[in-house]
C-alpha positions in Angstrom: 80.8 92.8 203.5 84.4 92.7 204.9 85.2 89.4 206.8 89.0 88.2 207.8 89.5 85.0 205.7 91.1 82.0 207.9 94.1 81.0 206.2 94.4 79.3 202.6 94.7 75.6 203.9 92.6 73.4 201.7 91.1 70.2 202.8 92.8 68.3 200.5 95.7 69.0 202.7 93.8 68.2 206.1 93.2 64.9 204.9 94.3 63.9 201.3 91.3 63.7 198.8 92.5 60.8 197.3 92.7 59.0 200.7 88.9 60.5 201.6 87.3 59.9 198.4 88.3 56.5 198.2 86.3 55.4 201.8 87.8 52.1 202.2 91.3 53.4 202.2 90.2 55.9 204.6 88.4 53.6 207.0 91.3 51.0 206.8 93.6 54.6 208.1 90.7 55.6 210.5 90.7 51.8 212.1 94.5 51.8 212.2 94.3 55.4 214.5 92.8 53.4 216.9 88.3 53.7 216.0 88.6 50.0 217.0 89.8 51.0 220.4 86.8 52.6 221.0 84.6 50.2 220.5 82.6 50.0 223.7 81.4 53.6 223.3 77.6 53.4 222.8 78.5 56.0 219.6 80.0 52.9 217.9 77.7 50.5 219.0 75.1 51.8 216.9 77.5 52.2 213.9 76.6 49.1 211.5 77.9 49.8 208.1 75.5 47.8 206.1 72.6 49.5 206.8 74.1 52.9 206.1 73.4 54.9 203.1 75.8 55.7 201.4 76.1 58.4 198.2 79.1 57.2 195.5 78.6 60.1 192.7 82.1 62.4 193.2 82.1 66.2 192.7 84.3 68.2 191.3 85.7 70.7 193.8 87.7 73.8 194.2 89.7 75.2 197.1 87.9 77.8 199.4 89.5 79.9 201.7 86.6 80.1 203.8 87.6 76.1 205.0 88.3 76.1 208.8 92.2 74.9 209.4 93.9 73.0 212.3 91.0 70.4 212.9 91.0 66.6 212.8 88.0 65.7 210.4 85.2 63.7 211.7 85.6 60.1 210.2 83.1 59.3 207.5 81.6 56.5 209.5 80.6 59.0 211.9 79.0 62.0 210.4 76.3 59.4 208.3 75.4 57.1 210.9 75.2 59.7 214.1 72.3 61.8 212.5 69.3 64.0 213.7 67.3 63.6 210.8 63.6 63.5 212.9 61.8 62.6 209.8 63.1 59.0 209.6 63.1 58.4 213.4 64.5 59.9 216.9 67.3 57.4 217.5 70.7 58.8 216.2 71.1 55.3 214.0 67.4 55.7 212.5 68.5 58.0 209.2 71.0 55.8 208.3 68.7 52.9 208.5 65.6 54.1 206.4 66.8 57.1 204.5 67.7 55.0 201.9 64.0 54.7 200.8 64.2 58.2 199.3 63.9 59.4 196.3 66.6 61.9 195.2 66.0 62.0 191.7 64.3 64.1 190.3 64.4 66.5 192.6 63.5 70.9 192.4 63.9 73.6 194.9 60.7 75.9 194.7 61.4 79.9 195.2 58.1 81.9 196.2 57.5 84.6 198.5 58.6 88.3 198.0 60.6 87.4 194.7 60.7 89.0 191.1 59.4 86.2 190.2 58.8 82.6 191.6 61.0 79.9 190.4 61.7 76.4 190.4 65.4 74.9 190.3 66.6 71.3 189.3 68.6 69.9 191.4 71.5 69.7 188.7 70.7 73.0 187.9 71.6 73.9 191.4 74.8 71.6 191.1 76.0 73.5 188.0 75.1 77.0 189.5 78.2 77.6 190.8 81.7 76.3 191.7 81.3 73.4 194.0 84.0 74.4 197.0 85.5 72.1 199.7 84.6 73.6 203.0 85.7 72.3 206.5 83.7 73.8 209.3 83.4 72.6 212.8 79.7 71.5 213.4 78.3 72.0 216.9 74.6 70.0 217.4 72.6 71.8 220.9 72.9 68.5 222.5 76.5 69.3 223.3 78.6 67.0 220.8 80.3 68.1 217.4 82.0 67.1 214.8 84.4 68.9 212.1 83.1 67.9 208.5 84.4 68.4 205.1 81.2 69.4 203.4 81.1 70.8 199.6 79.2 73.5 198.3 78.7 76.9 197.6 77.9 80.5 199.5 74.3 80.5 199.8 74.0 83.9 198.5 75.0 82.7 194.8 71.7 81.1 195.1 70.1 83.8 196.8 71.1 86.2 193.8 69.3 83.9 191.5 65.8 84.3 193.1 65.8 87.9 193.0 64.7 88.4 196.7 62.6 92.0 196.8 63.5 95.0 199.4 61.0 93.7 201.4 62.1 90.4 201.9 63.7 90.7 205.4 64.3 86.8 206.3 64.6 83.5 203.8 62.3 80.2 205.8 63.5 76.9 204.4 61.2 73.9 203.9 62.0 70.4 203.8 60.6 67.2 202.4 57.5 65.8 204.1 56.8 62.2 202.5 55.4 59.7 204.7 56.1 56.7 202.1 59.3 57.4 202.2 59.9 58.8 206.1 58.4 57.0 208.8 59.7 59.6 211.7 56.8 61.6 210.7 54.3 59.8 212.5 57.2 59.4 215.4 57.6 63.0 216.6 55.1 65.6 217.4 56.8 68.6 215.7 54.9 70.9 212.7 55.8 69.0 209.4 57.4 70.2 207.1 60.2 70.4 209.0 60.7 74.3 208.9 64.2 76.3 209.2 64.8 79.9 209.0 67.5 83.0 208.6 67.6 86.4 209.0 68.3 88.4 205.4 72.1 89.5 206.2 73.1 85.7 207.8 72.3 83.8 204.7 74.1 86.1 202.3 77.0 85.6 204.8 79.6 84.0 202.4 80.1 81.5 205.2 76.5 80.3 205.0 77.0 77.7 202.6 74.7 75.5 199.9 75.7 72.1 200.3 75.8 69.3 197.9 77.9 66.9 199.5 80.8 65.8 202.2 84.1 64.3 202.0 84.4 65.1 198.1 80.7 62.9 196.9 77.1 64.0 197.2 75.3 63.6 200.3 74.5 60.6 201.5 70.4 60.9 202.3 71.0 60.7 205.7 73.0 64.1 206.0 70.3 65.5 204.1 70.4 65.0 200.3 70.4 66.3 197.8 71.0 69.6 199.2 70.8 71.3 202.3 72.2 74.3 203.8 75.1 74.9 206.4 75.0 77.3 209.1 78.2 77.0 211.0 78.2 79.6 214.0 75.2 78.3 214.7 73.7 74.8 216.4 72.9 71.8 214.0 69.3 72.2 213.7 69.2 75.2 211.9 71.2 73.8 208.8 68.4 72.6 207.1 68.5 69.4 205.2 66.8 67.9 202.1 65.2 71.3 201.4 62.3 71.4 198.3 61.3 75.3 199.0 62.6 78.0 199.5 60.5 81.3 200.9 61.6 84.7 201.0 59.5 87.0 204.3 59.0 89.8 205.4 58.3 88.7 209.2 60.5 86.4 211.1 59.1 82.9 210.0 58.1 80.0 212.1 60.8 77.3 212.6 59.9 73.7 213.8 61.9 73.8 217.0 61.0 77.1 217.7 57.8 76.1 217.7 57.6 72.9 219.6 59.3 74.9 222.4 60.5 78.5 222.1 61.8 78.5 225.7 64.6 75.9 224.8 65.0 76.5 221.1 65.3 80.2 220.1 65.3 81.2 216.0 68.3 82.1 216.2 70.2 79.5 218.0 73.8 80.6 217.6 76.3 78.8 219.7 76.7 80.0 222.8 78.5 78.7 225.7 77.5 81.1 227.8 73.4 80.8 227.9 72.6 77.4 228.9 70.0 74.7 227.4 67.6 74.7 230.0 68.0 70.8 230.7 72.0 71.2 230.3 75.4 73.6 230.2 76.6 74.3 226.8 80.1 75.2 228.2 81.4 71.9 227.1 81.0 69.1 224.2 82.3 66.1 223.2 83.7 65.5 219.8 82.2 62.5 217.9 84.5 60.0 217.0 86.8 61.1 219.9 87.6 58.2 222.3 85.4 58.1 225.6 87.8 58.7 227.8 89.1 62.3 226.3 88.2 65.4 227.8 85.4 67.3 226.8 86.4 70.2 225.2 85.3 74.0 226.1 82.8 75.2 223.7 83.5 78.1 221.5 81.4 81.5 220.9 79.6 81.5 217.8 81.4 78.1 217.3 84.9 79.9 216.9 83.6 81.7 213.9 83.2 85.4 215.6 85.9 87.0 213.7 83.2 86.5 210.8 80.4 86.7 212.2 79.7 88.6 215.5 78.8 92.2 213.8 75.7 90.7 212.6 74.9 90.8 216.2 76.5 94.4 217.4 73.7 96.0 219.9 71.8 92.5 220.9 71.2 90.9 224.0 71.9 87.3 223.0 71.0 85.7 225.9 67.4 87.5 225.2 67.8 86.3 221.2 69.1 83.5 221.6 
């Protein structure tokens, strides 16, 4: 597959690597830039660094030509304290408060379904499977807010090759951890647990689809999907499954949590599309988390701005029907 690569500008040139690997330096700089100016923002009020679950293991990374350029990074404070992770609660601050009880070592990912042989990968084996890349991606939530996040990982396709899927495998399903002792939100939501997401095989194999182990140069905080998640930057955020424990290769479209819950609101594909509104709100604009509340909302981009790379995956499809 040929894709157009963005200019080769690494994330370390957008925000200096030394700054973002030193959280105190970075947050002090962010504060000096004006974070305090919008302390009245509802988002700011839920943030309490003392309750945040922070990862501290630095990752050795290489530069990636697939990194998005020309965007200001969302501060670490917001990425790690404004989350949707219903296993820990339905409020945006709940994951940072409660995810610390989740144990991420030992951790394994089981591979099953239409593969040459079922396999189990230890998390440390996955970390070493391919070089870790710094990739800045826009992230657009279905709730019409967005962030710009410097993820760390490698293309999911590299992992899929190790899984040896059979030719009959047309979809990939991701199942996440379900542990009621560690996840108080499981009893607060009516979603079908464990959380399930899925991609068509060509979507999963696209170079932009990331198997993700970190952000801001360090291992993932628990509330952001530790120790391993996927990131699909042209789809709404809920498509990027967190804390994955099982990967299943199947022939037919798998069930997914939000599509099961409300199929008229959350389609299987859920590509970012400003022309298809959510039944309860417009998708034409978005608010960037971390920006002043008085700043004007920005237009939402088709495929979240990645159309040059991914639009060909959907040639001939009615994107209003296959939303």
